[in-house]
N, C-alpha and C positions, 0 to 999 in steps of 0.2 A: 504493500500500500504506500509505503514511503516513496518508492520509485515512481508511483503514479502521481504523487503530490509535489515532488521536487524534480526539477529539471536537471539534466546531467551537468556536471561541473564544466563540461566542454562548452556549454552554452554561455559561460561567462568569459570565454576567451575572445575578446574583441580586438579589433585592429589597433585601437588606441591604447590598450593596456599592456600588450606584449608584442614583441616582434612576431610577425605572422608565421614564419618558419618554425620558431620555437614553440609557439602556441599550437601549431599543427602536430608536432612531435609529442608535446605534452598531452594533447587530447587523445592521441593514439594510445599512450601509456594508460590513461584513465580507462579507455575502453577495454584494454587487455585485462586490467585489474577486475573490472566488472565481469568480464567473460570468465575469469578464473573463479570468481565468487559464485557464478552461476545465476540463472534467472530465478526470480521468486516463484514459489509453488502457487501459481495462479494462472487462470486463463482470462482472456479479454474478449469483449464484444464491443461493437461500435454501432449503436442503434440508429444514429442519424448524424448528418453533418451539423456541427455546432456553430460554425462561423466561416465566413469567406472573406478573402481579401483580393485587392487589385494591385495595380502597378506601383502604388505608393506604400504598399504593405498594410493598408487599413481597409475597413469595410466600406469606406466612402467612395472607393473607386473600383473599376473593373479593368480588364485588359483591352478595352475597345478604344478607338479614337476616330476622329472624323476622316472620312475618305474623300475622294475628289468630287463626290456628288453631295457633300455636306451631310452624309449619313454617319451615324455611329456604328462602326463595324470593328471586328477584331477576331482573334483566334488565340486560344491558349492551348498549347499542344502537348509538350512533354515536361515532366518534372522529375527531379532526382535529388536525394538527400545525401549529404556527406555526413556519415555517422561520427566522424572524428571531430569535425569543426562545428557541427550542429548548424548547417546551412542548407538552404533549399535552392536548387538550380532550376530555372524555368526557361522555356522557349515559348515566345508568343509573337503575334503579328498584330500591331495596332493599325487600324484603318488601312490605308493603301501603302503603308511603308513596308520595308523588308522585314523578315523575321529578326527578332532580337533574343539575346540570351542574357538573363540577369540572375543575380544572386540575392537571396533574402536571408538575413540572419534570424534564426528562430530564438526569440527571447523567452517564450513561454506561451501558455494558452492565450489565443487571440492577440498575439503580439509579434509582429514581424518588422524588421528594419531593412529597407533596400540598401544593398552595398553600392556605394558610388564608385569613384575612380574610373576604371575602364569599363564599368558596367552601367547600363546594359550595352552589350557588345553586338553589333550587327552581324548577321550570318549571311553568307552567300550560298547559293545552291537552289535546287528546285523545291523540294519539300520533304516532309516526313523524317525529321531528325531523331536519332537515337543518342542517348547521353551515357557517359560513364565518367566516374570521378576516381582517380587513383588514390586509394586509401591503403596502399601497400606499405611494407616495411623497408622499401627501397628509398633511401634518402635522396637519390638523384632524380626520382620521378614522382614522389608523393606530392599530391596536390594538383597534378595535371588534370585538365578536363579534356575529354575526347568527345568529338561530335561527328557522328556518321550520318550521311544523307542516304535515304533508302534507295533512291534511283541514281546514285552516283557510282561510277566505276572505280574511282580512286579510294585511297584509304582515308581514315578519319582525320579531320582537322584537330590541331592540338592548341590548347590555351594554358597559360600558367594559372595558378590559383588567384592571381591578381587580375586576370583577364587579358594579359598580353599574349598575342599569337606567338607560338613557339616555332622558330624557324630552324632549318638545318636537319630536321628529322623527317624522312620521307618513307612512308610505307609503300611497298610494292606488291599489292595483293594480286591474286590471279584474276583474269578477266571475269566480268560479271557484275550485276548489280549487288550492292552491299545492303546490309541490314543492321542488326543489333551489334553493340560493342560492349565489352566488359574488360576489367583489369583484375589480375590475380594478386596474390599476396607478395609476389616477387616483382610486380610491376610489368609483367608480360601482358600483351594486349591480345584479346580474342575478338575476331571480327567475323560476322556472318556473311557468307557469299550466297545470296538467295538464288542466283542463277544456277550455280553448281551444286547447291544444296549441301554445303559443307561449312565448317568453322575453321578459320585460318588463325594460327597462333604466331605472334610476332614478338621478337625481343624489343625492349623499350627504345633501343637505338634506331629502330626502323628496319628497312630492307625487306626482302621477300619473306614469306612465312617459313618458319623452320619446322612447322608441323601442320598437317591437314587432319582434321577430326571429322569422320563421317557422321551424318545425322541419322536419327532413328527413321525407319521406314514409315512413311505416312502417305502413300500414294503419290500424287503429283503436287502435294501441298508445299508451299514455299515457306522457308524459315523466316523468322522476324526478330523479335526481341531477345535479349540475352542478359542474364543476371548472374553474378558470381557470389557464392556464399563464403564470406570472409572467415567463418568459423571452421567449416569442414573442408573448404577447398573445392566444393562441388559446383557444377555449372548447370544453369537452367536455361533451356532454349525453347522458344515457341515455334511450333511447326503445325500449320493448319489449325485445327480446333483443339490442340493440346499443347500444354507445356510439358517438357520432359526434364527429368533430373539425371544428369550425367555425372557420375561420381569420380572423384579424384582417385579413389581406391582402384577403380577399373580403368584408369587412364582415360576416362571420358568415352569409353567404348562399351558401355553396358549392353549386354544382349537383350535385356528386358527391363528398361529403365522405369522407375516410378513415373506416372503421368497424371496430369491434372487437366480436367475437361473445361472447355470454354466454348460458347456458342458464337463468338465473334472474334474480331481482330484483337490479338492478345497484346496487352502491355502487362508488365510484371513488376512487383516490388517484393523484397524479401526481408522479413524480420528474423535475422539470423539468431538473435538471442532467444527468441520465443519458438523458433522452428516453425514459422508460419509463412506461407507463400500467398501473396495477394495477386489475383488475376482479374483483369477487366473482362466483362462478359455481358451478354444479354440473358440474365438469369431466368427469365420467364418465357423465353422462346420455346415453342412456336406460338404460345398464347399472345405474346406481345413483344415488341422490339425495344422496350425501354432499357436503357443501358444501366449497368451497375457493376458490381464486383463480387467475387467469391474469395473466401479465405480457406486455404487448404493446409492440412498437416503435412509438413515436408516429408516425414518418414514414411507415412502410409498412403498419402494421396487422398485421405479422407477429407470431405468437405466439413468445415467448422462453422462457417458463417456466410450468409448471402445478404447483400444489400442492393437496393435500387437507388440510383442517383436522381436528384431533382431536376426538373426542367425537361426539355425535349431532346432532340438529336444531339449527340456529343456530350451527354451528361457526365460521362466518366471517360475522358479521352486519354488521360495519363494518371498514374498512381505512384505514390511513394509512401514510405513509412519511416518514422523516427524510432529507432530501436530503444533509445533511452527512456521513452515514455509510452511506446507502443501506439502512438498517435498516427492515424492514417491520413494522408492528404490526397485529394483527387483534383485533377484539372477538369473543371466543368466548362465545356466549350459550347453549351447550349446558348443560343443567341440571346436569351433573356437573362443569362447569368454571367458568363465569361469571367469566372473567378477561380481561384484555387480555394478549395474547401477543406476544412479541418474536421476530422471525425475523432473525437476524443474517446478513450476507452473506459469501459466500466469493468470492474472485477467480477467474475462469475466463478462458480466452483471449478476446481481442477478435476477432471474426470479421466480415468484410464479404463478402456475396454480391454478385457483379458481374453485369452484363448478359451474355446468352449471345452466342456467336459461331457463325454458321452454323446448322446444323440439330441439332447434338448437343453442341457443346463449351461447357462452363460453366467459370467461373473465380471467384476470390475472393482475399481476403487473410486470413492468419492471423497474429495477434500474441500471443505468450505473455503479454504484459502484466506481466512480472516475477514471475510466479507459478509458475515452473518449466516444464520442457519440455512441449510439446504431445505427448501420447502416442497420440492418435487423431485422424485427420483424414479426412473423407469428405464426399461430396455425397449428400444424400437427395433422392429425387424420387418423385412420385406423380401419377397422372392427375387432371386438374381435376375429373373426375366424382366423385372421392372427397369433394369439398366440396359435392356436391349432396345435398339432403335427400330421404329415401325414406320413404314411408308405405305401410302395407298397409291396405286398406279391405275390410271383410267385412260383408255383410248377413246377419243370421241371423233365422230365425223369421218372415220376411215372406211373405205370400201375395198382396199387392197394394200399390198406392200408389207414392209417390215419396219421395225424400229429397234433401237438398242438403248439399254440403260447404262449409266456410268457409275462405277463404284470407286469412291475416293480412296478407300483404304487400299484397294488393289491397284488403283491408277489405271484401270482398263475399262473398256466397254464390255457388256455381255455379248453373247452370240446374238445374231439377228432373231427377233421375235415376230412371228406373224401377227398381223393386226387383230386377228380373231383367234389367237392361240388358246388352246385348251389349258387347263390348270397344269397338267403334266408337261406339256410343251414349254410353257412359261417357266416352270421350275427348272427344267433341264437346260434351258438357255442360260439361266443365271449360274447354275452350278457347273456348267461346262467350262466357264471361265474363272469363276471365283472359288470353286471347290465344293464337292458334295458335303452336305451337312452345315453349310455356312448360312443358309437362309431357310426360313420356314414360310411357305406360301399358302395362303388360304383364299377362298373365293370361288365364284362360279366360273365355268368355262366361258372364255371371252372377257372376263373381268367384270367389275374392278377387282384388283388383287391387293391383298394385304400382305406386305413383305416384311417379315421380322428377321433381323440379323441375329444369328445365334453362334455359339461355338467361338472360333477364333475371331470372328468379326463383331461379337457382342461388345458393347461399350467401346466401340472404336469410331474413328471418323469415317464411317462407311456409308454415308448418305448418298442416295441416288437422286439427288435433287434436280437433275436434268436428264434429258434423253436426246438421242440423235434420231430425228424423225423424218429426215429428208427423203427416205425411201418409201414413205407412206403416200398413198393416193386417196383422194385428191390433195393438192397442196394445202388446202385449208384444214386438213386433219391435224390433230395435235395429241400429244401425250401429256397428261398432267400427273406430276409426282408431288404428293402432299405429305408433309411430315405429320404423322398422327401422334407419335411419341418420340421425343428426341433421345431419351435414354440417359440424359445427364443426371448427376447425383442429386442436384437440387429438386428436380422433377420426380425422380424415383422415390425419394424419402417422403414426398407428400402423401403417398398411399400406404404408409407404414402402419402395421399393427403395433400394440405395445402391451407390456405386462409390468406391474409395479416391482420395485426393488424389495429385497428382503435382506436386512431390516428396512422398513419403510421410512419415509420422511416424517417428521423433521430429523435432520442429521446435523450435529453440531461439531463433530470432530472427524478426522480421517477415518473412513470406515470401509471395510470389505463388504461388498454387496453381491447378491446373486439373484437368479430367477430361472424358472423353467418355462421355455417358450411352448405355447400350445398350438394345436392345429397344424403341425408340420407334416409334410408328406415325405415318405421314404424316397431317397435318391434325388431329392430336389434341394438345390443349394439356396440358402437364405443369407442375406446380409443383415447384421445386427450391430447396434451401437448403444452405449450407455449415455443417457441424457439426464442432466440434473439442472435445477434452476434455483436461484435465490431472488431476492427482491429486485436485483438489477436486471435479471434476464436469464436466458437459457444457455447452457454450455453442452457441447456434444463431444463424446469421445471418438476414438478412431473406429473406422469401419472394419469389422471382422466378418468372417463367413463361417457358417455351420451347415453341414449336410448330414441329416439323419440317414444312417446306412443300415442295410439289412445285416451286414457284417459290422457290428456296433463299433463306432468311433474309429473306423478305418481312416488312417492318415498316412499320406506319402511323406517320408522322411527325407533328410538331407542326403546328398550323394557323398560318399566317403572314398578315400583311397583312389582319387582320380589319377589315372596313369595315362601313358601315351595312347593306348588302345583299349583301355578297360576302366571301369568304375564300379564301385560297390554301391548298390541302390538299397535303401532302407525304408522300412515302413513299420507301422504298429496298428494294433486293434485291441479292443476289449473282449477277451474271451468270455463266452457265455455257456461253456460246458459242452460245446459241440465241435466236431472236426471241421476244419476250415482249409480250403484249397486256395492257393494264391499264385500269382505270377506278376512280372513287371513288363511294361511296354515302354518303348523309347523310339525316338526318331529325331530328325533335324528340324521339324516344325511341329507346333502344337497340334496342328490338324492332320499330321501324318506320322503317327507313332507306329511305324511299319515293322519294327523288330520286337521280339519278346523272348523272355526266358522260358524255360520249361515249367510246366505246372508242378508245384510242390504241394504236399499236404502236411498240415500241422495238426497233431492230435488234439483232443479236447483239452482246452485250457480255460481258466477263469482269471479275470483281471487283465492288467496290461500285458500284452504279448508283443514281442519284437520279432520281426522277420526281415530277411535280406536275401539278395542274390547279386550276381556279378553280371554286368552288361559287358559283352566282349565284342571285338571287331569294330571298335570305334575309330574314326578318322581324327588324327591330331589336328588341333587348331579349329575344331568345330564345336559349336554350342549344341548340346543335346537336351531334349525335353523328355520327361518320363513321368510315369505314374504307376501305382500299384493297383492291381485288380484282384478281388477275392470273392469267394462264394461259399455259402454254407446252405443248410437246409431251408433257410428263409429266402435265399436268392443271391444275386450277384451285385457287388458294389464296386465302384471305381473311385479311387482317391483323386485329389487335386493334381493337376499337371504342374510340375516344377521343372526347373532347368539347372544345369551346372555349367560353369564356364569351361572353355576348352583347356586341355593340357598344353602348356608351353614350357620350353626350357627355362630354367632359372635365369632371371635377368635383374639387373639393377636399374631401377627407374629414377630419373631425376626428381620425381615427385614423391619418392619414399621419404616420409617424414613422420614423426610421432603425431598421433591425432591431437588436434587442438580444441575440438569441441567437447564441452561438457554438458551438452544439451540432452536432456532426457527425452526418450521417444514418447510420443503421445499415442499409445496403442488403444 
């Protein structure tokens, strides 16, 4: 609570009180001390924007100015916060003038001071800037500001902390339009190449990239924003409708990175201290297109908070967060607002969702976090199918010909579909390109068809929001593809069932709680989470899954003893006094587990039972996916699909360093 009421000591480091370079270093030391101490055991919500300010740092102005027609116009685009110096960097365009970059010193709630000197600094280029501030431990580069233009082919422009353009440093990126920019703890610069769909890493002295980082597969989607986690060294990149976490531990080449869903063009901000990623979004799409933002748990990808911005189009165009106070700032580019808005936090219970036990028992921990009694405590749960995207496809006015649907996740069109295709023909045309078992199609012959994406495409950017209909006759014929369910987490949890915690609220001290979920169906996966509330509002724990199995509590375990061509696969289940047969399946794709071990039989057991087998004939340097399958007298069960990284010869990475984060996971 004290952290919430007092602003960081860094906020007192002003240009007139200390030499700026010394102040910058001292502020970094303060942040390191805070990181070692660890964040308070509390969670935060931001119910509404509390205050907004314009170009003079007060609520009396906005970021508009008079254009050549005498109209008040403007645009507030990007914002970024330097956690060390407690300053907010903004890019805006007043009236008919060119874009400007300015700095505001954060004094406290509802208090901003515009930095003068070389600010605001005019920017050259076309549009769509991305910002990064060097907060590294490199004394030669700390404080630099990097500005990347989305449609530029050259590298980012560089400014000193005082706004002076930095000359003599030239980046030589590979050809293509650029995107987001970020700086790591050593001062190295990461730059998105949206044309080549890659991240290029540069040394601070410029020159060509010394490393190319491939991006996660997301069909034909282009990458955009980039954010660096100063505590863990991880990198977050926006690609299509998702943000992805690339870990330093995996050298930023994670085979299955944690991802965070968004329905719109993504801007990001990271509260490293709290382990929360803020992502701009259209949270209620397809119901409406009002802009807002979501907060996600960094470790699990679970959604923690959803907010809508005020005003019309552009209500949340940019986003930033002050880690010392957990205050969120958004750039509201709505024509009626044109301000940077401040969302101050409220303390809510700290909740942790734990792993399930058996087929229906779930548990967690609730901590009031010094903010008063917990007045409500429950577990919410919803079938995993609620996270599947559903589209309705209708062909109208056609008398002949074919059409094709486009799948973003695969980046390909389907096979041609006859204008009057039967249900079977329609399904076969989709599965021929995207893979059998990836869609579930219902409807009458000739349509309309309800297409639900399942299996590997579930909860992915798999929308078929447009079709190629040029082969239909007559020319006036058209194919309509309407999103019926987007499958994003905010939407999925709206239909959740719930059961109260045991012990029930009120809760006044850290407490272990549990519940038994009712009405579950065997071999159906459910998402569940712990939810607790106090007088300030609601807090949600991480999203976990439970699948009631006929082979009770069947769980795929971690891969062990990973070698050049083999790996030991493990699993467990709860014995119920009957014989159980089991085997493991594996392959190079989750949708293609084409190899399996021989069937083994375990005699009658009771309680926790461990099983394992060895997968052989593996190819070095390949990611493998696997699961356990078991059956008893009740029927057959399949465990979750996991993966293990490829075997590689031992190597020394320049990134091998002791972990610096002491952030506790929010499970």
